[in-house]
N, CA, C and O atoms as a Tinker XYZ file with bonds, in Angstrom:
   252  protein
     1  N      0.779000  -46.625000  -13.558000    73     2
     2  CA    -0.561000  -46.251000  -13.152000    64     1     3
     3  C     -0.521000  -45.119000  -12.107000    63     2     4     5
     4  O     -1.433000  -44.293000  -12.068000    81     3
     5  N      0.489000  -45.073000  -11.289000    73     3     6
     6  CA     0.599000  -44.049000  -10.259000    64     5     7
     7  C      0.706000  -42.655000  -10.830000    63     6     8     9
     8  O      0.223000  -41.695000  -10.230000    81     7
     9  N      1.343000  -42.532000  -11.999000    73     7    10
    10  CA     1.487000  -41.213000  -12.606000    64     9    11
    11  C      0.132000  -40.660000  -13.029000    63    10    12    13
    12  O     -0.092000  -39.451000  -12.964000    81    11
    13  N     -0.776000  -41.535000  -13.462000    73    11    14
    14  CA    -2.109000  -41.063000  -13.871000    64    13    15
    15  C     -2.892000  -40.552000  -12.671000    63    14    16    17
    16  O     -3.655000  -39.592000  -12.780000    81    15
    17  N     -2.700000  -41.190000  -11.543000    73    15    18
    18  CA    -3.345000  -40.726000  -10.319000    64    17    19
    19  C     -2.799000  -39.353000   -9.934000    63    18    20    21
    20  O     -3.564000  -38.455000   -9.582000    81    19
    21  N     -1.499000  -39.194000  -10.001000    73    19    22
    22  CA    -0.893000  -37.903000   -9.678000    64    21    23
    23  C     -1.326000  -36.823000  -10.663000    63    22    24    25
    24  O     -1.614000  -35.694000  -10.264000    81    23
    25  N     -1.371000  -37.164000  -11.939000    73    23    26
    26  CA    -1.823000  -36.197000  -12.934000    64    25    27
    27  C     -3.294000  -35.832000  -12.729000    63    26    28    29
    28  O     -3.686000  -34.684000  -12.939000    81    27
    29  N     -4.100000  -36.799000  -12.324000    73    27    30
    30  CA    -5.512000  -36.536000  -12.043000    64    29    31
    31  C     -5.676000  -35.585000  -10.868000    63    30    32    33
    32  O     -6.484000  -34.658000  -10.919000    81    31
    33  N     -4.906000  -35.818000   -9.810000    73    31    34
    34  CA    -4.954000  -34.934000   -8.646000    64    33    35
    35  C     -4.482000  -33.540000   -9.038000    63    34    36    37
    36  O     -5.097000  -32.543000   -8.658000    81    35
    37  N     -3.384000  -33.468000   -9.806000    73    35    38
    38  CA    -2.899000  -32.173000  -10.267000    64    37    39
    39  C     -3.955000  -31.461000  -11.107000    63    38    40    41
    40  O     -4.159000  -30.256000  -10.960000    81    39
    41  N     -4.620000  -32.198000  -11.979000    73    39    42
    42  CA    -5.680000  -31.617000  -12.811000    64    41    43
    43  C     -6.825000  -31.075000  -11.969000    63    42    44    45
    44  O     -7.331000  -29.984000  -12.233000    81    43
    45  N     -7.232000  -31.825000  -10.965000    73    43    46
    46  CA    -8.310000  -31.366000  -10.087000    64    45    47
    47  C     -7.904000  -30.105000   -9.323000    63    46    48    49
    48  O     -8.704000  -29.180000   -9.177000    81    47
    49  N     -6.678000  -30.069000   -8.844000    73    47    50
    50  CA    -6.193000  -28.884000   -8.131000    64    49    51
    51  C     -6.157000  -27.691000   -9.077000    63    50    52    53
    52  O     -6.529000  -26.582000   -8.694000    81    51
    53  N     -5.713000  -27.912000  -10.301000    73    51    54
    54  CA    -5.654000  -26.846000  -11.285000    64    53    55
    55  C     -7.043000  -26.305000  -11.604000    63    54    56    57
    56  O     -7.234000  -25.090000  -11.666000    81    55
    57  N     -8.012000  -27.191000  -11.805000    73    55    58
    58  CA    -9.384000  -26.763000  -12.093000    64    57    59
    59  C     -9.970000  -26.019000  -10.900000    63    58    60    61
    60  O    -10.652000  -25.010000  -11.080000    81    59
    61  N     -9.720000  -26.497000   -9.690000    73    59    62
    62  CA   -10.219000  -25.832000   -8.497000    64    61    63
    63  C     -9.626000  -24.429000   -8.369000    63    62    64    65
    64  O    -10.340000  -23.483000   -8.037000    81    63
    65  N     -8.326000  -24.290000   -8.631000    73    63    66
    66  CA    -7.678000  -22.979000   -8.547000    64    65    67
    67  C     -8.258000  -22.033000   -9.597000    63    66    68    69
    68  O     -8.494000  -20.859000   -9.310000    81    67
    69  N     -8.485000  -22.532000  -10.798000    73    67    70
    70  CA    -9.068000  -21.705000  -11.858000    64    69    71
    71  C    -10.465000  -21.244000  -11.464000    63    70    72    73
    72  O    -10.830000  -20.092000  -11.694000    81    71
    73  N    -11.249000  -22.147000  -10.868000    73    71    74
    74  CA   -12.616000  -21.813000  -10.434000    64    73    75
    75  C    -12.581000  -20.752000   -9.336000    63    74    76    77
    76  O    -13.387000  -19.822000   -9.348000    81    75
    77  N    -11.659000  -20.884000   -8.395000    73    75    78
    78  CA   -11.542000  -19.914000   -7.316000    64    77    79
    79  C    -11.127000  -18.541000   -7.846000    63    78    80    81
    80  O    -11.647000  -17.524000   -7.388000    81    79
    81  N    -10.206000  -18.498000   -8.798000    73    79    82
    82  CA    -9.790000  -17.219000   -9.374000    64    81    83
    83  C    -10.951000  -16.554000  -10.110000    63    82    84    85
    84  O    -11.076000  -15.329000  -10.103000    81    83
    85  N    -11.793000  -17.358000  -10.739000    73    83    86
    86  CA   -12.971000  -16.811000  -11.409000    64    85    87
    87  C    -13.891000  -16.145000  -10.378000    63    86    88    89
    88  O    -14.390000  -15.043000  -10.606000    81    87
    89  N    -14.111000  -16.815000   -9.253000    73    87    90
    90  CA   -14.954000  -16.249000   -8.197000    64    89    91
    91  C    -14.325000  -14.982000   -7.608000    63    90    92    93
    92  O    -15.035000  -14.025000   -7.299000    81    91
    93  N    -13.008000  -14.973000   -7.452000    73    91    94
    94  CA   -12.324000  -13.800000   -6.913000    64    93    95
    95  C    -12.501000  -12.616000   -7.858000    63    94    96    97
    96  O    -12.763000  -11.500000   -7.410000    81    95
    97  N    -12.362000  -12.846000   -9.146000    73    95    98
    98  CA   -12.528000  -11.758000  -10.115000    64    97    99
    99  C    -13.945000  -11.215000  -10.098000    63    98   100   101
   100  O    -14.144000  -10.005000  -10.204000    81    99
   101  N    -14.937000  -12.094000   -9.965000    73    99   102
   102  CA   -16.323000  -11.628000   -9.884000    64   101   103
   103  C    -16.536000  -10.790000   -8.628000    63   102   104   105
   104  O    -17.202000   -9.756000   -8.679000    81   103
   105  N    -15.978000  -11.225000   -7.509000    73   103   106
   106  CA   -16.125000  -10.477000   -6.262000    64   105   107
   107  C    -15.413000   -9.123000   -6.358000    63   106   108   109
   108  O    -15.920000   -8.121000   -5.852000    81   107
   109  N    -14.248000   -9.087000   -6.999000    73   107   110
   110  CA   -13.542000   -7.821000   -7.170000    64   109   111
   111  C    -14.349000   -6.864000   -8.030000    63   110   112   113
   112  O    -14.398000   -5.669000   -7.740000    81   111
   113  N    -14.978000   -7.362000   -9.073000    73   111   114
   114  CA   -15.790000   -6.508000   -9.946000    64   113   115
   115  C    -16.997000   -5.957000   -9.183000    63   114   116   117
   116  O    -17.343000   -4.785000   -9.334000    81   115
   117  N    -17.634000   -6.792000   -8.370000    73   115   118
   118  CA   -18.769000   -6.322000   -7.569000    64   117   119
   119  C    -18.324000   -5.253000   -6.584000    63   118   120   121
   120  O    -19.020000   -4.255000   -6.400000    81   119
   121  N    -17.175000   -5.449000   -5.950000    73   119   122
   122  CA   -16.653000   -4.455000   -5.012000    64   121   123
   123  C    -16.344000   -3.151000   -5.732000    63   122   124   125
   124  O    -16.647000   -2.069000   -5.229000    81   123
   125  N    -15.736000   -3.257000   -6.920000    73   123   126
   126  CA   -15.411000   -2.070000   -7.699000    64   125   127
   127  C    -16.677000   -1.304000   -8.078000    63   126   128   129
   128  O    -16.704000   -0.077000   -7.986000    81   127
   129  N    -17.719000   -2.009000   -8.500000    73   127   130
   130  CA   -18.977000   -1.360000   -8.854000    64   129   131
   131  C    -19.645000   -0.718000   -7.639000    63   130   132   133
   132  O    -20.185000    0.383000   -7.735000    81   131
   133  N    -19.607000   -1.409000   -6.490000    73   131   134
   134  CA   -20.212000   -0.864000   -5.280000    64   133   135
   135  C    -19.490000    0.412000   -4.844000    63   134   136   137
   136  O    -20.134000    1.384000   -4.449000    81   135
   137  N    -18.165000    0.412000   -4.913000    73   135   138
   138  CA   -17.416000    1.615000   -4.543000    64   137   139
   139  C    -17.712000    2.756000   -5.498000    63   138   140   141
   140  O    -17.794000    3.911000   -5.080000    81   139
   141  N    -17.873000    2.446000   -6.775000    73   139   142
   142  CA   -18.196000    3.496000   -7.746000    64   141   143
   143  C    -19.576000    4.075000   -7.465000    63   142   144   145
   144  O    -19.770000    5.287000   -7.559000    81   143
   145  N    -20.543000    3.213000   -7.119000    73   143   146
   146  CA   -21.889000    3.702000   -6.779000    64   145   147
   147  C    -21.848000    4.573000   -5.532000    63   146   148   149
   148  O    -22.483000    5.626000   -5.490000    81   147
   149  N    -21.103000    4.142000   -4.514000    73   147   150
   150  CA   -21.008000    4.928000   -3.283000    64   149   151
   151  C    -20.333000    6.269000   -3.544000    63   150   152   153
   152  O    -20.746000    7.292000   -2.999000    81   151
   153  N    -19.305000    6.264000   -4.370000    73   151   154
   154  CA   -18.608000    7.508000   -4.685000    64   153   155
   155  C    -19.530000    8.452000   -5.449000    63   154   156   157
   156  O    -19.541000    9.654000   -5.185000    81   155
   157  N    -20.308000    7.917000   -6.396000    73   155   158
   158  CA   -21.235000    8.749000   -7.159000    64   157   159
   159  C    -22.315000    9.325000   -6.247000    63   158   160   161
   160  O    -22.690000   10.489000   -6.387000    81   159
   161  N    -22.812000    8.518000   -5.317000    73   159   162
   162  CA   -23.834000    9.000000   -4.395000    64   161   163
   163  C    -23.262000   10.083000   -3.482000    63   162   164   165
   164  O    -23.940000   11.067000   -3.188000    81   163
   165  N    -22.027000    9.907000   -3.037000    73   163   166
   166  CA   -21.382000   10.906000   -2.180000    64   165   167
   167  C    -21.167000   12.210000   -2.943000    63   166   168   169
   168  O    -21.398000   13.293000   -2.406000    81   167
   169  N    -20.727000   12.106000   -4.188000    73   167   170
   170  CA   -20.539000   13.305000   -5.006000    64   169   171
   171  C    -21.866000   14.011000   -5.260000    63   170   172   173
   172  O    -21.933000   15.239000   -5.215000    81   171
   173  N    -22.919000   13.246000   -5.526000    73   171   174
   174  CA   -24.232000   13.844000   -5.759000    64   173   175
   175  C    -24.719000   14.564000   -4.504000    63   174   176   177
   176  O    -25.255000   15.669000   -4.588000    81   175
   177  N    -24.535000   13.945000   -3.351000    73   175   178
   178  CA   -24.956000   14.580000   -2.104000    64   177   179
   179  C    -24.135000   15.835000   -1.836000    63   178   180   181
   180  O    -24.665000   16.843000   -1.369000    81   179
   181  N    -22.851000   15.769000   -2.131000    73   179   182
   182  CA   -21.980000   16.920000   -1.924000    64   181   183
   183  C    -22.389000   18.069000   -2.854000    63   182   184   185
   184  O    -22.452000   19.223000   -2.430000    81   183
   185  N    -22.665000   17.749000   -4.114000    73   183   186
   186  CA   -23.099000   18.783000   -5.059000    64   185   187
   187  C    -24.443000   19.377000   -4.653000    63   186   188   189
   188  O    -24.650000   20.585000   -4.772000    81   187
   189  N    -25.348000   18.542000   -4.177000    73   187   190
   190  CA   -26.654000   19.026000   -3.735000    64   189   191
   191  C    -26.494000   19.942000   -2.526000    63   190   192   193
   192  O    -27.176000   20.961000   -2.420000    81   191
   193  N    -25.601000   19.579000   -1.623000    73   191   194
   194  CA   -25.353000   20.387000   -0.440000    64   193   195
   195  C    -24.759000   21.738000   -0.829000    63   194   196   197
   196  O    -25.136000   22.771000   -0.275000    81   195
   197  N    -23.830000   21.726000   -1.782000    73   195   198
   198  CA   -23.226000   22.985000   -2.234000    64   197   199
   199  C    -24.264000   23.881000   -2.899000    63   198   200   201
   200  O    -24.250000   25.096000   -2.700000    81   199
   201  N    -25.153000   23.301000   -3.679000    73   199   202
   202  CA   -26.196000   24.085000   -4.342000    64   201   203
   203  C    -27.140000   24.707000   -3.321000    63   202   204   205
   204  O    -27.528000   25.869000   -3.446000    81   203
   205  N    -27.504000   23.927000   -2.314000    73   203   206
   206  CA   -28.412000   24.463000   -1.304000    64   205   207
   207  C    -27.733000   25.567000   -0.485000    63   206   208   209
   208  O    -28.391000   26.525000   -0.080000    81   207
   209  N    -26.427000   25.441000   -0.240000    73   207   210
   210  CA   -25.696000   26.490000    0.470000    64   209   211
   211  C    -25.616000   27.757000   -0.372000    63   210   212   213
   212  O    -25.729000   28.862000    0.157000    81   211
   213  N    -25.421000   27.603000   -1.685000    73   211   214
   214  CA   -25.374000   28.773000   -2.559000    64   213   215
   215  C    -26.728000   29.480000   -2.579000    63   214   216   217
   216  O    -26.778000   30.710000   -2.565000    81   215
   217  N    -27.805000   28.737000   -2.611000    73   215   218
   218  CA   -29.135000   29.336000   -2.601000    64   217   219
   219  C    -29.368000   30.071000   -1.281000    63   218   220   221
   220  O    -29.973000   31.143000   -1.254000    81   219
   221  N    -28.882000   29.483000   -0.193000    73   219   222
   222  CA   -29.038000   30.116000    1.109000    64   221   223
   223  C    -28.265000   31.410000    1.198000    63   222   224   225
   224  O    -28.737000   32.372000    1.804000    81   223
   225  N    -27.091000   31.450000    0.607000    73   223   226
   226  CA   -26.289000   32.671000    0.628000    64   225   227
   227  C    -26.929000   33.742000   -0.238000    63   226   228   229
   228  O    -26.928000   34.914000    0.137000    81   227
   229  N    -27.471000   33.370000   -1.376000    73   227   230
   230  CA   -28.101000   34.334000   -2.259000    64   229   231
   231  C    -29.347000   34.928000   -1.607000    63   230   232   233
   232  O    -29.577000   36.135000   -1.690000    81   231
   233  N    -30.143000   34.090000   -0.965000    73   231   234
   234  CA   -31.343000   34.601000   -0.330000    64   233   235
   235  C    -30.999000   35.452000    0.895000    63   234   236   237
   236  O    -31.753000   36.367000    1.228000    81   235
   237  N    -29.896000   35.178000    1.567000    73   235   238
   238  CA   -29.478000   35.960000    2.713000    64   237   239
   239  C    -28.945000   37.328000    2.271000    63   238   240   241
   240  O    -29.066000   38.309000    3.005000    81   239
   241  N    -28.356000   37.391000    1.069000    73   239   242
   242  CA   -27.802000   38.630000    0.575000    64   241   243
   243  C    -28.905000   39.560000    0.047000    63   242   244   245
   244  O    -28.770000   40.781000    0.115000    81   243
   245  N    -29.954000   39.003000   -0.458000    73   243   246
   246  CA   -31.013000   39.853000   -1.020000    64   245   247
   247  C    -31.921000   40.368000    0.092000    63   246   248   249
   248  O    -32.422000   39.585000    0.899000    81   247
   249  N    -32.135000   41.686000    0.137000    73   247   250
   250  CA   -32.979000   42.271000    1.218000    64   249   251
   251  C    -34.449000   42.090000    0.945000    63   250   252
   252  O    -35.282000   42.518000    1.743000    81   251
């Protein structure tokens, strides 16, 4: 009977570990998506800044 108790505890630990790994993977995916959004926003702002600087240079060059 003792072996069934040990196997039950092992099973519970295994299920708990599997559940935790599932949560970790979800959190990693959310972090990956958030970093991608931040990178895209930074690139968009950088491109917008470059465009506005180019317009400023063109208007400064034209008399």
